[in-house]
N, C-alpha and C positions, 0 to 999 in steps of 0.2 A: 182381799185377804182370804186365804183358804181356811176352812173350818179346822184343818189339822194344826193350825197355828195356836188355837186356844189352849191346848194342854201345855204348849211351850211357854205361852205368856204366863199362865198360872204358875208354872214351875220356876220361872225367873224371879217371882216375888214370893218366896216361901216364908220369909220372916214376917212376923205379925205386923211390924211397923211398915212393911212394904205392901200389905194387902190393899191399901187405898190406891196405890199405883196400879195394881192388877185390876181392881174393879174399874178404875178410870179407863184403862186400856181396853178392857172388854166392853164397857159401855160405849166407847167410841166405835168399836167394831159393830155393835148392835145398831148404831145409827145408820149403818150402810146396808146391813142385812140382818134378818132375824135368824138366830141360830139357837137351837135347843141346847147345844153344848155350852155356848157362851152363857146362856141364861142359867144353866145348872151350875157352872163354875162361879158366876157372880153370886148366886144364892148361897153356895157352900162357903164362900169367903165371908160374905156378910154374916152368915150364921156363926162362923168362928169368931167374928168380931162382936158377937152378942147382939146383933141387929136382926132378930128373928122375924119381926113383922115385915121389914124391908126385904129380907131374904125370901120370905114366902111368896112375894110377888113374882120374883124371878123363877123360883122353883116351880110354881104352878104354871107359869108361862112355858117353861121347859116341858112340863108334863103334858101340856096341850099340843106342843109341837111334835112330840114323839112319845112312844110308849115308855113309861117310866121303867128304868132298870133298877137293880138292887140299890145302887148308890143313891139314886134320886129318891127312891122310896124311903130310904133311911133319913136323908136330909129333910124330906117332907114330914116324916113322923116327928123328927126332933124339933123342927121349926114350929109345927102345930103344938107340940107339947110345951115348948117354951113360952108360947103366948096364951096358953090355957085352952086351946081347942082340943080337949082330951078325946072327944069322939073321933075326930079326924086323925089324931095321932094313933089311936087304937087301930083304925082301919089300915093305915099304911104299915104299921108295925106288924099287924096280923098277916099282911101280904108278904112280909119277909119270913113268915113261918115262926115268929117269936112266940114263946110261951107266955101265958098270962102274967106270970111273975116278972118277966123281963119287960113287958109292956108297962106294968105298974111302976117298975123302977125308972123307966124312961119318963113317965109322966110326973113322977115325984122328984126327979132330979132337977 
C-alpha cells in the first residue's frame, strides 16, 4: 500500500464513531511498513478520541521517523498537555511560535 493512501483512509472515516475503523486500517498498514504519516494520523485520531497517552506513542514514533511539521508539533503539544507533561507541551508549543498565554491555555484546557 502506498503512503499516499493514508490521507484517503483517514478521510473515509471522518465521523467520530468511525475513528476506530480508521485506526484499525492504519495499524494494519503499519504491520507491513513503518510510516511517519500513518503514525501521525493514528495519533491524531486517538487524541480526538481522548486517548492522549496512546496517541503519544504514535505521535512520538512519527517524530522519530521524520522531522515534525506544524501539525505534528501541535498534536504532540496537545497530547503532552492532556497527560500532564507540561514541560514537553511547552517545548512543542513554543516551536509553533505560540505566545506564553496560548501555551498556558493549552496546558490548562
